[in-house]
VOGU-3710 file (C-alpha; in Angstrom, 3 decimals, decimal comma):
1> mcgiagfvgk> -38,630/4,074/64,920  -40,074/6,153/67,652  -39,707/8,771/70,272  -38,458/8,086/73,824  -38,707/9,889/77,152  -38,281/9,176/80,787  -36,743/10,122/84,108  -35,039/8,782/87,169  -35,896/10,394/90,559  -38,773/11,019/92,909
11> vknpqkvlkk> -41,770/12,799/91,101  -45,240/13,243/92,139  -47,699/11,324/89,932  -44,899/9,789/87,749  -47,319/7,935/85,456  -49,221/11,016/84,623  -46,022/12,976/84,050  -44,469/10,284/81,820  -47,667/10,037/79,730  -47,680/13,919/79,206
21> mtdriahrgp> -43,963/13,875/78,138  -44,519/11,015/75,574  -47,854/12,619/74,270  -45,771/15,755/73,551  -43,648/13,764/71,029  -46,489/11,429/69,811  -45,718/12,606/66,188  -42,568/10,506/66,368  -44,666/7,410/67,068  -48,481/7,451/66,450
31> ddegffveke> -48,835/3,700/66,132  -48,412/2,701/69,785  -47,372/3,769/73,309  -45,777/2,010/76,176  -44,722/2,892/79,690  -42,687/1,409/82,571  -42,856/3,082/86,040  -41,329/1,447/89,126  -39,829/3,086/92,217  -37,893/6,036/90,801
41> valgqrrlsi> -37,511/4,850/87,241  -39,907/5,917/84,476  -39,435/4,955/80,887  -41,801/5,777/77,998  -42,041/5,296/74,282  -44,196/6,342/71,264  -43,804/3,768/68,455  -43,822/4,066/64,693  -43,986/0,398/63,772  -41,490/-0,617/61,075
51> idiaggkqpm> -39,872/-3,958/62,081  -41,736/-6,832/63,866  -44,883/-4,817/63,922  -46,641/-7,273/66,214  -43,803/-8,177/68,582  -41,668/-5,162/68,883  -43,653/-3,306/71,620  -41,607/-1,178/74,137  -40,529/-0,786/76,834  -38,949/-4,307/76,207
61> ftkdnslviv> -37,511/-6,567/78,843  -35,186/-9,524/78,819  -36,779/-12,795/79,809  -35,365/-12,719/83,278  -36,599/-9,069/83,768  -33,063/-7,868/84,660  -33,029/-5,246/81,977  -35,639/-2,963/80,308  -35,108/-0,629/77,345  -36,734/2,081/75,354
71> fngeiynyqd> -35,022/2,535/71,881  -35,369/4,922/68,907  -33,828/3,889/65,635  -32,963/0,916/63,455  -30,175/-1,670/63,998  -29,553/-2,808/60,321  -27,222/-5,734/61,322  -29,593/-7,123/64,005  -30,063/-10,426/62,198  -26,293/-10,884/62,010
81> lkkelteypf> -25,974/-10,056/65,706  -28,591/-12,556/66,690  -26,327/-15,256/65,293  -23,699/-14,165/67,859  -26,226/-14,190/70,651  -27,698/-17,712/70,126  -27,212/-18,419/73,956  -29,973/-15,934/74,761  -33,818/-16,628/74,590  -35,058/-14,154/71,985
91> atnsdtevil> -38,780/-13,792/72,144  -39,275/-11,353/69,167  -37,847/-10,600/65,778  -37,206/-6,990/66,632  -33,863/-5,156/66,609  -34,631/-3,752/69,919  -34,166/-7,089/71,704  -30,650/-7,419/70,162  -29,467/-4,391/72,175  -30,797/-5,924/75,335
101> ygykkwgkdv> -29,106/-9,234/74,897  -26,037/-7,557/73,348  -25,661/-5,594/76,636  -25,995/-8,875/78,650  -22,966/-10,156/76,661  -20,859/-7,230/75,912  -21,912/-4,640/78,436  -21,270/-1,074/77,497  -19,396/-2,273/74,505  -22,671/-3,270/72,897
111> vnhlrgmfaf> -22,721/0,093/71,066  -19,537/-0,870/69,069  -21,423/-3,919/67,654  -24,351/-1,960/66,310  -24,597/-0,848/62,798  -27,441/1,614/62,332  -29,012/4,737/63,885  -30,005/4,692/67,375  -30,618/6,465/70,780  -31,682/4,340/73,718
121> alydfeqetl> -31,999/4,260/77,415  -31,512/0,856/79,112  -32,200/0,281/82,848  -30,084/-2,403/84,591  -32,040/-3,473/87,721  -29,172/-5,415/89,315  -26,710/-2,508/88,931  -29,398/0,161/89,544  -27,861/1,903/86,489  -29,315/3,855/83,485
131> fcgrdpfgik> -27,190/3,239/80,406  -27,827/5,366/77,269  -26,178/5,444/73,938  -26,286/7,350/70,711  -25,092/6,251/67,318  -21,669/7,206/65,910  -22,831/10,134/63,715  -25,852/11,280/65,749  -28,596/10,361/63,242  -31,009/9,907/66,162
141> pfyyyekenv> -31,291/12,587/68,896  -30,874/12,311/72,644  -31,230/15,153/75,201  -30,920/15,170/79,039  -31,448/17,547/81,951  -30,975/17,226/85,743  -32,380/19,225/88,583  -32,776/18,425/92,201  -31,603/14,865/91,745  -34,255/14,171/88,989
151> flfaseikaf> -32,703/13,172/85,659  -34,651/13,687/82,512  -34,076/12,316/78,956  -35,944/12,485/75,678  -35,738/12,445/71,893  -36,815/16,012/71,798  -36,417/18,918/74,287  -40,108/19,743/74,088  -40,906/16,596/76,080  -39,205/18,273/79,066
161> ldhpnfekkl> -41,864/21,015/79,000  -44,297/18,700/80,670  -42,098/17,628/83,646  -42,568/19,545/86,981  -38,809/19,660/87,609  -38,047/21,393/84,288  -37,423/25,179/84,379  -37,738/26,683/80,830  -35,001/29,317/80,534  -33,183/30,789/77,599
171> nesilssflt> -29,492/30,026/77,376  -28,303/33,377/75,985  -24,660/32,251/75,865  -25,438/30,085/72,760  -26,735/32,999/70,713  -23,350/34,403/69,370  -22,397/30,858/68,091  -25,640/30,344/66,500  -25,307/33,499/64,452  -22,039/32,315/63,040
181> fsftpttetf> -22,794/28,518/62,645  -26,536/28,852/61,846  -27,394/26,093/64,286  -26,319/25,100/67,917  -22,839/23,736/67,578  -22,300/22,673/71,271  -23,581/20,054/73,523  -25,303/22,880/75,455  -28,594/24,008/73,957  -30,748/27,095/73,808
191> fegvkrldag> -32,519/25,805/76,979  -30,437/26,367/80,020  -29,336/23,118/81,666  -30,479/20,913/78,733  -27,596/19,032/77,119  -27,308/17,031/73,942  -25,601/13,601/74,233  -22,977/13,983/71,559  -22,888/11,509/68,683  -20,717/8,455/69,333
201> ctltlknhei> -21,164/8,788/73,104  -22,738/6,855/75,992  -24,151/8,156/79,283  -24,256/6,161/82,432  -26,385/7,367/85,469  -25,743/5,691/88,762  -26,318/7,100/92,223  -27,349/10,408/90,622  -23,934/10,818/88,975  -23,713/11,232/85,241
211> kveryyhlsf> -20,761/9,874/83,287  -20,450/10,607/79,520  -17,847/8,630/77,507  -16,978/8,659/73,782  -16,806/5,324/72,199  -16,488/6,336/68,560  -13,719/8,486/67,029  -13,325/9,655/63,454  -10,174/8,663/61,715  -8,821/9,138/58,279
221> pikkeeyekt> -6,363/6,259/57,581  -5,700/7,189/53,905  -5,112/4,116/51,703  -3,721/4,587/48,165  -5,111/1,972/45,875  -5,690/1,916/42,064  -8,511/4,283/41,216  -10,647/1,622/39,627  -10,283/-0,582/42,611  -11,351/2,313/44,925
231> vedignimke> -14,419/2,999/42,711  -15,331/-0,634/42,877  -14,980/-0,566/46,669  -17,265/2,369/46,870  -19,801/0,668/44,608  -19,841/-2,425/46,669  -20,121/-0,722/50,189  -22,940/1,481/48,835  -24,843/-1,593/47,491  -24,345/-3,214/50,848
241> svnyhmisdv> -25,493/-0,182/52,816  -28,565/0,408/50,713  -29,532/-3,246/51,029  -29,344/-2,974/54,784  -31,282/0,297/54,838  -34,099/-1,354/52,798  -34,741/-3,893/55,532  -38,261/-3,186/56,666  -41,696/-4,781/57,244  -43,324/-1,807/55,567
251> evgsflssgi> -42,749/-0,055/52,183  -39,662/2,046/51,757  -39,734/5,100/49,465  -37,039/7,727/48,763  -36,539/11,427/48,490  -35,144/12,393/45,064  -33,545/15,633/43,922  -31,520/16,361/40,820  -28,185/15,717/42,313  -25,831/12,717/42,544
261> dssylvtlak> -26,546/11,708/46,131  -30,256/10,820/46,005  -29,984/9,761/42,354  -27,384/7,188/43,341  -29,413/5,815/46,230  -32,650/5,687/44,138  -30,766/3,857/41,424  -29,402/1,215/43,811  -32,604/0,805/45,839  -35,184/1,138/43,053
271> pnktytvgyd> -38,067/1,927/45,496  -41,588/1,910/44,018  -42,072/5,566/44,992  -39,809/8,658/45,081  -40,723/12,180/46,252  -39,633/15,694/45,137  -40,535/19,247/45,871  -39,903/22,311/43,830  -40,940/25,941/43,078  -42,368/27,884/40,239
281> ipryneidya> -39,164/29,628/39,702  -37,234/27,453/37,311  -33,791/27,759/38,715  -35,047/26,582/42,164  -36,945/23,741/40,716  -35,594/20,038/40,563  -38,826/18,263/39,695  -38,063/17,762/35,954  -34,601/16,258/36,731  -36,195/13,879/39,319
291> kdlaeklniq> -38,964/12,812/36,920  -36,448/11,990/34,082  -34,461/9,673/36,347  -37,721/8,058/37,739  -38,847/7,491/34,227  -35,646/5,852/33,190  -35,771/3,523/36,167  -39,438/2,797/35,576  -40,420/3,919/39,121  -42,977/6,470/40,310
301> nisrkinkke> -42,067/10,125/41,074  -44,557/12,083/43,103  -43,954/15,876/43,296  -45,431/19,129/44,427  -44,551/22,826/44,202  -44,267/24,957/47,286  -45,576/28,513/47,095  -44,408/31,566/49,056  -47,476/31,821/51,228  -47,357/28,228/52,582
311> ymeildkimy> -43,724/28,412/53,010  -43,943/31,492/55,375  -47,092/30,160/57,162  -45,416/26,875/58,121  -42,438/28,493/59,914  -43,927/28,483/63,431  -44,584/24,719/63,159  -41,052/24,160/61,791  -39,419/26,017/64,706  -41,633/24,032/67,202
321> hmdepasdpa> -40,483/20,703/65,732  -36,839/21,775/65,545  -36,734/22,557/69,273  -33,894/25,052/68,679  -33,475/27,897/66,113  -32,022/26,771/62,751  -31,749/29,019/59,721  -31,037/26,673/56,866  -33,880/27,601/54,508  -33,941/24,073/53,115
331> ivalyfvanl> -35,512/22,830/56,433  -38,901/24,050/55,101  -38,541/22,174/51,810  -37,457/19,139/53,766  -40,713/19,361/55,783  -42,855/19,502/52,755  -41,284/16,646/50,978  -41,536/14,492/54,116  -45,176/15,515/54,334  -45,673/14,351/50,774
341> askdvkvvls> -44,013/11,109/51,350  -45,855/10,373/54,621  -49,139/10,073/52,652  -47,925/6,772/51,117  -45,051/5,324/53,052  -43,586/5,118/56,601  -39,879/4,922/55,589  -37,782/6,965/53,055  -34,108/7,000/51,976  -32,370/10,291/51,972
351> gegadeffgg> -28,940/11,440/50,683  -27,395/13,222/53,699  -23,723/12,670/54,423  -22,176/12,110/50,957  -20,678/15,673/50,683  -19,029/15,401/54,170  -17,706/11,828/53,702  -16,597/11,960/50,029  -15,450/15,482/49,693  -18,371/17,336/48,033
361> ynyyreevdm> -17,962/20,981/48,886  -16,351/23,550/46,688  -14,653/24,923/49,754  -12,515/21,835/49,682  -11,620/22,512/46,007  -9,963/25,851/47,061  -7,089/23,809/48,540  -6,455/22,525/45,034  -7,577/25,313/42,806  -5,656/28,047/44,656
371> sfynkipffi> -2,590/26,111/45,719  -0,473/28,624/43,769  -1,505/31,331/46,286  -0,344/29,133/49,118  3,241/29,292/47,767  3,325/32,997/48,762  5,021/33,128/52,306  2,431/33,091/55,055  3,549/36,388/56,655  2,904/38,082/53,335
381> rhgiskffsl> -0,523/36,451/52,918  -1,315/37,331/56,488  -0,518/40,932/55,994  -2,703/41,061/52,895  -5,398/39,410/54,931  -5,163/42,008/57,755  -5,330/44,920/55,307  -8,447/43,653/53,331  -10,247/42,665/56,437  -10,758/46,340/57,011
391> fppmrginfl> -13,011/46,407/53,951  -16,571/45,250/53,745  -16,982/41,513/52,887  -17,295/40,740/49,170  -16,175/38,134/46,699  -12,390/38,394/45,961  -11,752/40,282/49,283  -13,201/37,210/51,227  -10,743/35,029/49,445  -7,758/37,225/50,389
401> vrrgekleds> -8,791/37,432/53,966  -9,475/33,680/54,194  -6,275/32,597/52,572  -4,163/34,824/54,751  -5,432/33,163/57,962  -4,629/29,637/59,441  -7,441/27,287/58,789  -7,888/26,771/62,585  -8,494/30,573/62,918  -11,084/30,895/60,205
411> yigvnkvwse> -12,827/27,722/59,234  -15,854/26,695/61,326  -17,703/24,886/58,551  -19,227/25,420/55,066  -22,233/27,285/56,164  -20,682/30,157/58,139  -23,050/33,086/58,316  -21,904/36,097/60,480  -18,136/36,742/61,234  -17,270/37,227/64,802
421> kevkkllnip> -16,485/40,859/64,049  -20,016/41,404/62,691  -21,565/39,496/65,644  -19,823/42,013/68,041  -21,573/44,887/66,277  -24,829/43,067/66,054  -25,356/41,708/69,586  -26,484/43,741/72,562  -25,323/41,048/74,951  -21,776/39,980/75,811
431> itiknkeitk> -20,171/37,149/73,854  -19,039/34,472/76,296  -18,244/31,591/73,935  -15,638/31,944/71,140  -16,055/29,938/68,055  -12,348/28,960/68,179  -12,975/27,262/71,549  -15,794/25,321/70,043  -13,719/23,944/67,051  -10,375/23,599/68,892
441> piydefkees> -10,769/20,085/70,196  -11,386/18,858/66,606  -8,376/20,770/65,190  -6,215/19,436/67,965  -7,298/15,915/67,238  -6,436/16,211/63,543  -3,534/18,599/63,775  -1,251/16,295/61,711  -3,800/15,886/58,837  -4,154/17,881/55,541
451> nivkmqaidi> -6,360/20,930/55,506  -9,010/19,008/53,501  -9,226/16,335/56,168  -9,413/18,951/58,879  -12,262/20,623/57,074  -14,047/17,298/56,605  -13,551/16,508/60,368  -15,128/20,011/61,245  -18,045/19,594/58,850  -18,797/16,043/60,037
461> hfwlmkdilq> -18,624/16,976/63,749  -20,684/20,205/63,301  -22,500/20,735/60,039  -23,483/17,037/59,501  -24,065/15,947/63,047  -25,594/19,022/64,601  -27,490/20,540/61,586  -28,114/18,304/58,586  -28,941/15,170/60,570  -30,870/17,115/63,092
471> kadrmtmans> -33,179/18,681/60,573  -33,618/15,406/58,611  -34,809/13,639/61,832  -37,030/16,440/63,007  -38,719/17,118/59,675  -39,338/13,422/58,825  -40,498/12,677/62,351  -42,778/15,773/62,369  -44,651/13,916/59,680  -44,326/10,436/61,477
481> legrvpfvdk> -42,019/9,321/58,780  -38,718/7,382/59,312  -35,784/8,851/57,357  -32,873/6,504/56,579  -29,454/7,861/55,446  -27,397/5,018/53,780  -24,443/7,291/53,269  -24,161/7,886/57,063  -23,066/4,439/57,813  -19,884/3,386/59,725
491> evfkvasslp> -18,895/0,860/57,099  -19,372/3,443/54,287  -17,287/5,852/56,266  -14,434/3,375/56,544  -14,139/3,355/52,831  -14,785/7,156/52,393  -12,289/8,119/55,055  -9,500/6,086/53,381  -9,605/8,013/50,110  -6,607/10,042/49,152
501> leykvtkent> -7,034/13,748/48,368  -7,183/13,340/44,531  -10,032/10,824/44,818  -12,093/13,452/46,640  -11,434/16,720/44,874  -9,596/17,935/41,857  -9,521/21,228/40,004  -12,391/19,827/37,819  -14,675/18,336/40,343  -15,738/17,288/43,892
511> kvalrsaaqk> -16,675/13,776/45,138  -14,475/12,459/42,261  -14,454/8,750/43,188  -18,096/8,716/44,328  -19,207/10,241/41,021  -17,312/7,517/39,121  -19,034/4,813/41,180  -22,474/6,525/40,533  -21,755/6,837/36,865  -21,593/3,082/36,520
521> vipnesykkk> -25,136/2,686/37,512  -27,210/5,918/37,124  -29,009/5,939/33,789  -28,868/9,794/33,288  -26,229/12,394/33,819  -27,082/13,505/37,378  -23,691/12,170/38,447  -22,243/15,194/36,738  -24,659/17,708/38,286  -23,688/20,064/41,017
531> klgfpvpird> -25,797/19,378/44,091  -28,378/22,085/44,799  -29,486/20,718/48,216  -33,208/21,703/48,373  -32,841/25,106/46,832  -35,144/27,736/48,096  -36,144/31,135/46,622  -36,203/32,995/49,893  -33,474/35,163/48,622  -35,867/36,480/45,966
541> wmkeddvyei> -39,020/36,454/48,192  -37,362/38,713/50,676  -37,446/41,480/48,077  -41,125/41,284/47,726  -43,239/43,497/49,942  -45,198/40,792/51,834  -42,167/38,865/53,057  -40,169/42,037/53,609  -42,755/43,481/55,844  -43,092/40,257/57,924
551> ikqsfeseia> -39,310/40,293/58,570  -39,237/44,098/59,126  -41,977/43,878/61,850  -39,949/41,050/63,559  -36,826/43,215/63,497  -38,719/46,100/65,072  -40,154/43,846/67,912  -39,274/44,268/71,637  -37,252/41,073/71,714  -35,288/42,072/68,639
561> qkyfntnmll> -34,326/45,369/70,356  -33,320/43,481/73,489  -30,755/41,270/71,696  -29,830/42,998/68,482  -28,659/46,234/66,947  -31,919/46,603/65,034  -30,795/49,645/63,093  -28,100/47,391/61,583  -30,652/44,699/60,875  -33,044/46,975/59,178
571> rmledhkngk> -30,416/48,529/57,052  -29,268/45,151/55,906  -32,864/44,097/55,111  -33,411/47,359/53,137  -30,155/46,840/51,150  -31,197/43,393/50,263  -34,573/44,535/49,126  -33,087/47,157/46,929  -30,521/44,826/45,457  -27,502/46,744/46,935
581> kdnyrkvwnv> -26,140/43,721/48,706  -27,151/39,941/49,072  -27,776/39,832/52,858  -30,477/37,037/52,716  -28,639/34,448/54,812  -27,814/36,949/57,588  -31,343/38,378/57,530  -32,925/34,958/57,605  -30,560/33,793/60,422  -31,693/36,403/62,813
591> fcflkwyqvf> -35,401/36,191/61,678  -35,409/32,443/62,451  -34,069/33,021/66,025  -36,799/35,497/66,585  -39,419/33,167/65,132  -38,171/30,333/67,368  -38,105/32,591/70,471  -41,780/33,669/69,779  -42,826/29,985/69,545  -41,137/28,744/72,753
601> fqnep> -41,006/31,851/75,024  -43,818/34,139/73,953  -46,541/31,805/72,882  -47,642/28,537/74,469  -45,636/25,855/72,543
//
């Protein structure tokens, strides 16, 4: 696990530039550093030593020096792949070397042979080509930027700040989409010219030409088998995935909440140490649940409570490590639990991905619970929707509006914040990207599928890949900790994607088959419990004078007045404080953007 950075093109003092770029992301790999600079090619790495601690130094070369690579991630099936690559002279026991010789044998198709999380840049001296790849679900990040025939890449955008060719400029066109999605949903980023290599894609740079190709596509080939057989298949593939994710030359711990996902992983893995964070407010606290499971498994649970003061004070650091604004309040809790774990271990398991793969969101249940309403002819439902859309959003009305629209016109993911109508009132700048344009390629690809499959595809492509896994990577790496996500595994997805609707959601529950598999092994009743997902009391804290004043001052700032209708923002903040309306997600969304802007464009990052 590490951070990678580099460039191709003529630059003055390339060694010095590369060193500064990798130093900027040294938190991703404090154990070691390595550099390769020759002619116009510069590859750098910061290493967090996990596998083959002595022999896995990077950049790594093939024996004949025809290829060199910098790599971030873990290839869990590397030992299996070495058996297919016996004709090559392996010099180490690292998974990095498997990518090099896999490329020798399979060329660009090497990415289809890899099971794990990865982002790498491999230079082929004979072809004078830079070949880069990112894992199927985007667990590990990869960004790139080109200006004046100099191509830059890195694990984190902030590494570009130290390159002379990089021009830091805000990409205002992304702001409207951020307000709705709560994260950046496109391959464009908030930094003009910086692009994200999408999950499941490769990038080839040759003769200053960039070619991006998709090698991995989601599919949902539903297979109806006996329920018990399906539950058994889930149990088997999860055991296999957890076993792969436990491969390490250092100790592996695990995050543990009160929900099914992390409880299932911990029960299968039985790590010596688990980690939980909570709060003094009981309904936001999961520590007692976690300790109960740990005691039953006879393993250790280490916990701490987060207070309001430290939560608010860490926000600048959070925004710096995220690179782009993100308004999921759970990000901060994730930072603190990663920080807690980093005091003992270098690797942790985490439960991301189960909801998206196995049907864990209550939004999906609406297709089952409210099927009676869908029997009303669409033109009537649509008319009802149009009428009630004239009223302020509220529970009940939101349902009537939503169920009178086609899914493709309304659903952008489970975490929608502002509606497009609200964004038009809020923003002082033109809206240039429509949300439907962002989601349309996914809806087109899955147009023959059920609404639940369409929602899963949207949530995997956007919420999981561009928010959940992004924050998991950044908050663990901010603490020099490797986070592993056994649910987000392509073999696990093969099983999950084949589930029929009734094995995912029913009127009674979500993640139906997964809960049955978990029930067979978990020694308490967490398999029944609704996932809280790092609950945070920011909704309550906003009503208290100190936090209210911090947000109010931010909304009155010059930059807020430039981009937003501040009268509207201040009114919403006031209504929330006085209990007139629950506006915390919208208020926090804008506040996080302003915090991020301050870190990267008003202060020296």
